[in-house]
C-alpha positions as semicolon CSV with decimal commas, in nm:
position;residue;x (nm);y (nm);z (nm)
1;X;-15,993;4,062;-6,776
2;X;-15,686;3,829;-6,662
3;X;-15,593;3,733;-6,325
4;X;-15,274;3,939;-6,338
5;X;-15,475;4,258;-6,389
6;X;-15,624;4,221;-6,031
7;X;-15,283;4,178;-5,865
8;X;-15,171;4,457;-6,056
9;X;-15,426;4,690;-5,907
10;X;-15,362;4,532;-5,559
11;X;-15,007;4,626;-5,609
12;X;-15,074;4,984;-5,705
13;X;-15,314;5,021;-5,423
14;X;-15,043;4,924;-5,184
15;X;-14,801;5,146;-5,369
16;X;-15,065;5,438;-5,292
17;X;-15,045;5,366;-4,932
18;X;-14,685;5,342;-4,893
19;X;-14,631;5,651;-5,082
20;X;-14,869;5,831;-4,833
21;X;-14,640;5,745;-4,565
22;X;-14,893;5,491;-4,376
23;X;-14,888;5,140;-4,318
24;X;-15,187;4,886;-4,302
25;X;-15,197;4,607;-4,060
26;X;-15,288;4,260;-4,188
27;X;-15,355;3,958;-3,993
28;X;-15,454;3,577;-4,093
29;X;-15,711;3,372;-3,878
30;X;-15,749;3,019;-3,991
31;X;-16,024;2,823;-3,823
32;X;-16,095;2,455;-3,693
33;X;-15,727;2,333;-3,618
34;X;-15,790;2,043;-3,396
35;X;-15,551;1,790;-3,456
36;X;-15,243;1,745;-3,704
37;X;-15,318;1,691;-4,075
38;X;-15,153;1,729;-4,408
39;X;-15,332;2,063;-4,485
40;X;-15,226;2,214;-4,162
41;X;-14,861;2,123;-4,254
42;X;-14,928;2,279;-4,582
43;X;-15,071;2,608;-4,442
44;X;-14,793;2,625;-4,174
45;X;-14,524;2,572;-4,461
46;X;-14,680;2,838;-4,642
47;X;-14,657;3,110;-4,390
48;X;-14,315;3,010;-4,285
49;X;-14,209;3,056;-4,639
50;X;-14,351;3,401;-4,676
51;X;-14,236;3,473;-4,271
52;X;-14,586;3,542;-4,171
53;X;-14,771;3,494;-3,852
54;X;-15,107;3,295;-3,823
55;X;-15,366;3,280;-3,564
56;X;-15,515;2,922;-3,525
57;X;-15,892;2,929;-3,401
58;X;-15,882;2,575;-3,188
59;X;-16,200;2,401;-3,074
60;X;-16,059;2,318;-2,690
61;X;-16,285;2,008;-2,681
62;X;-16,127;1,855;-2,988
63;X;-15,767;1,951;-2,921
64;X;-15,496;1,745;-2,729
65;X;-15,144;1,667;-2,703
66;X;-15,078;1,556;-3,076
67;X;-15,161;1,946;-3,178
68;X;-14,955;2,052;-2,904
69;X;-14,678;1,870;-2,998
70;X;-14,718;1,966;-3,364
71;X;-14,710;2,328;-3,284
72;X;-14,462;2,341;-3,011
73;X;-14,166;2,598;-3,086
74;X;-14,352;2,744;-3,386
75;X;-14,330;3,104;-3,314
76;X;-14,554;3,200;-3,619
77;X;-14,873;3,040;-3,472
78;X;-15,071;3,159;-3,206
79;X;-15,360;2,983;-3,046
80;X;-15,716;3,128;-3,001
81;X;-16,029;2,977;-2,835
82;X;-16,281;2,834;-3,100
83;X;-16,574;2,802;-2,894
84;X;-16,586;2,475;-2,705
85;X;-16,656;2,169;-2,900
86;X;-16,773;2,356;-3,231
87;X;-17,126;2,192;-3,165
88;X;-17,448;2,338;-3,294
89;X;-17,721;2,377;-3,057
90;X;-17,961;2,585;-3,263
91;X;-18,258;2,424;-3,422
92;X;-18,261;2,305;-3,788
93;X;-18,463;2,639;-3,876
94;X;-18,199;2,861;-3,739
95;X;-17,855;2,945;-3,854
96;X;-17,580;2,720;-3,674
97;X;-17,475;2,856;-3,337
98;X;-17,268;2,706;-3,073
99;X;-17,248;3,009;-2,853
100;X;-17,611;3,123;-2,915
101;X;-17,913;3,218;-2,674
102;X;-18,011;2,842;-2,701
103;X;-17,878;2,723;-2,339
104;X;-17,826;2,919;-2,026
105;X;-17,560;3,181;-2,038
106;X;-17,391;3,039;-1,739
107;X;-17,358;2,710;-1,927
108;X;-17,211;2,849;-2,208
109;X;-16,947;3,068;-2,014
110;X;-16,847;2,759;-1,787
111;X;-16,771;2,593;-2,126
112;X;-16,580;2,885;-2,248
113;X;-16,389;2,894;-1,920
114;X;-16,278;2,546;-1,958
115;X;-16,171;2,577;-2,309
116;X;-15,977;2,920;-2,214
117;X;-15,795;2,698;-1,935
118;X;-15,738;2,384;-2,154
119;X;-15,571;2,583;-2,457
120;X;-15,358;2,776;-2,227
121;X;-15,227;2,464;-2,061
122;X;-15,190;2,279;-2,405
123;X;-15,005;2,588;-2,553
124;X;-14,847;2,780;-2,289
125;X;-14,633;2,986;-2,534
126;X;-14,869;3,072;-2,815
127;X;-15,195;3,104;-2,638
128;X;-15,372;3,430;-2,691
129;X;-15,694;3,562;-2,491
130;X;-15,918;3,583;-2,815
131;X;-16,246;3,415;-2,863
132;X;-16,343;3,321;-3,204
133;X;-16,721;3,207;-3,209
134;X;-16,790;2,903;-3,407
135;X;-16,981;3,018;-3,730
136;X;-16,880;3,358;-3,631
137;X;-17,190;3,403;-3,428
138;X;-17,221;3,473;-3,040
139;X;-17,540;3,581;-2,813
140;X;-17,444;3,960;-2,699
141;X;-17,569;3,879;-2,392
142;X;-17,237;3,664;-2,323
143;X;-17,024;3,945;-2,409
144;X;-17,026;4,096;-2,016
145;X;-16,893;3,760;-1,915
146;X;-16,594;3,727;-2,128
147;X;-16,340;3,950;-1,939
148;X;-16,391;3,747;-1,614
149;X;-16,268;3,451;-1,808
150;X;-15,962;3,634;-1,940
151;X;-16,061;3,710;-2,280
152;X;-15,930;4,032;-2,423
153;X;-16,081;4,027;-2,760
154;X;-16,362;3,886;-2,986
155;X;-16,314;3,801;-3,337
156;X;-16,606;3,728;-3,577
157;X;-16,667;3,819;-3,944
158;X;-16,739;4,146;-4,101
159;X;-16,700;4,505;-4,037
160;X;-16,643;4,603;-3,670
161;X;-16,958;4,744;-3,508
162;X;-17,008;4,931;-3,176
163;X;-16,943;4,689;-2,915
164;X;-16,886;4,650;-2,523
165;X;-16,593;4,415;-2,595
166;X;-16,281;4,474;-2,836
167;X;-16,331;4,323;-3,173
168;X;-16,085;4,210;-3,399
169;X;-16,276;4,090;-3,677
170;X;-16,182;3,910;-4,012
171;X;-16,313;4,095;-4,341
172;X;-16,215;3,901;-4,625
173;X;-16,324;3,508;-4,665
174;X;-16,149;3,313;-4,931
175;X;-16,416;3,032;-4,914
176;X;-16,723;3,033;-5,135
177;X;-16,947;2,862;-4,871
178;X;-17,294;2,938;-5,042
179;X;-17,173;2,812;-5,410
180;X;-16,908;2,589;-5,474
181;X;-16,762;2,535;-5,114
182;X;-16,434;2,593;-5,298
183;X;-16,215;2,900;-5,350
184;X;-16,410;3,238;-5,428
185;X;-16,318;3,417;-5,758
186;X;-15,974;3,549;-5,703
187;X;-16,089;3,894;-5,878
188;X;-16,378;3,927;-5,578
189;X;-16,129;3,835;-5,321
190;X;-15,897;4,085;-5,438
191;X;-16,161;4,347;-5,491
192;X;-16,254;4,289;-5,122
193;X;-15,887;4,340;-4,988
194;X;-15,877;4,660;-5,211
195;X;-16,206;4,806;-5,083
196;X;-16,092;4,739;-4,715
197;X;-15,768;4,899;-4,800
198;X;-15,938;5,193;-4,891
199;X;-16,129;5,229;-4,582
200;X;-15,848;5,189;-4,326
201;X;-15,589;5,390;-4,517
202;X;-15,820;5,693;-4,576
203;X;-15,792;6,020;-4,450
204;X;-15,742;6,074;-4,100
205;X;-16,061;6,272;-4,042
206;X;-16,267;5,986;-4,236
207;X;-16,140;5,710;-4,044
208;X;-16,137;5,891;-3,687
209;X;-16,451;5,687;-3,575
210;X;-16,363;5,349;-3,738
211;X;-16,362;5,068;-3,476
212;X;-16,123;4,850;-3,692
213;X;-15,786;4,947;-3,861
214;X;-15,688;4,584;-3,958
215;X;-15,756;4,377;-4,267
216;X;-15,827;4,024;-4,138
217;X;-15,824;3,744;-4,367
218;X;-16,029;3,424;-4,303
219;X;-15,916;3,082;-4,400
220;X;-16,028;2,702;-4,311
221;X;-15,731;2,505;-4,425
222;X;-15,916;2,167;-4,405
223;X;-16,161;2,251;-4,689
224;X;-15,883;2,444;-4,913
225;X;-15,897;2,340;-5,281
226;X;-15,620;2,426;-5,503
227;X;-15,784;2,775;-5,587
228;X;-15,724;2,872;-5,224
229;X;-15,374;2,760;-5,198
230;X;-15,277;2,951;-5,534
231;X;-15,455;3,275;-5,414
232;X;-15,288;3,254;-5,064
233;X;-14,951;3,184;-5,236
234;X;-14,978;3,509;-5,463
235;X;-15,151;3,713;-5,172
236;X;-14,869;3,645;-4,939
237;X;-14,599;3,700;-5,186
238;X;-14,763;4,059;-5,282
239;X;-14,793;4,161;-4,932
240;X;-14,526;3,979;-4,683
241;X;-14,254;4,221;-4,781
242;X;-14,452;4,525;-4,927
243;X;-14,339;4,862;-4,726
244;X;-14,733;4,940;-4,708
245;X;-14,801;4,613;-4,499
246;X;-14,741;4,505;-4,176
247;X;-14,858;4,146;-4,088
248;X;-14,971;4,123;-3,685
249;X;-14,919;3,809;-3,471
250;X;-15,167;3,706;-3,245
251;X;-15,045;3,900;-2,926
252;X;-15,007;4,220;-3,152
253;X;-15,376;4,151;-3,233
254;X;-15,532;4,118;-2,918
255;X;-15,303;4,364;-2,746
256;X;-15,168;4,064;-2,496
């Protein structure tokens, strides 16, 4: 099966959605932007070429004036809070977590408050009140404290589940973290996108109880190989101007 067939299948699915009179909302979340880098430049040039928005998840403790200058005036890029320092506090036998139950909740929430304030100051025109937990993990006990800080949305990875806090998750990851640590097979990524498309564009009664109505795509520009860049080029070309697709900026995703 050639790669071209996968893209043809995606195009056919998008055409089906358009023929039904619906639109599907996509959004792009790219993690770990802390400072200017050639890979970040490449990502920003790519989304600019296709006139798409991107939400950059920035670890506040690592960000500074250099990144603020690089992103100043870029209407396509929104800034979300990516934890505090992207530092693991879990023991070796557990999965990595910065926002886990390994420290007092007050300590973690204080760091998040500092991060919120720091990024809001550094990026006054592009900041969005979204929390992106490092490694997509957060202790549920922290959720009640997020609104007091100012957060309006939480973004992790996977299907949205019942939550006391608004979830705007990502659902499609381009990286093969457990294998090559490069790009996943393009056919598998496309299959994930089509599966999510069918879920969010199904019959109104079938999706009445769904918590998520978007298709969130997750990238990590610093570790992209050429396979990822090639995939994103084709994917953006297929969706950026298709009548079934609407790409959301950070403010649209959070409801800011």
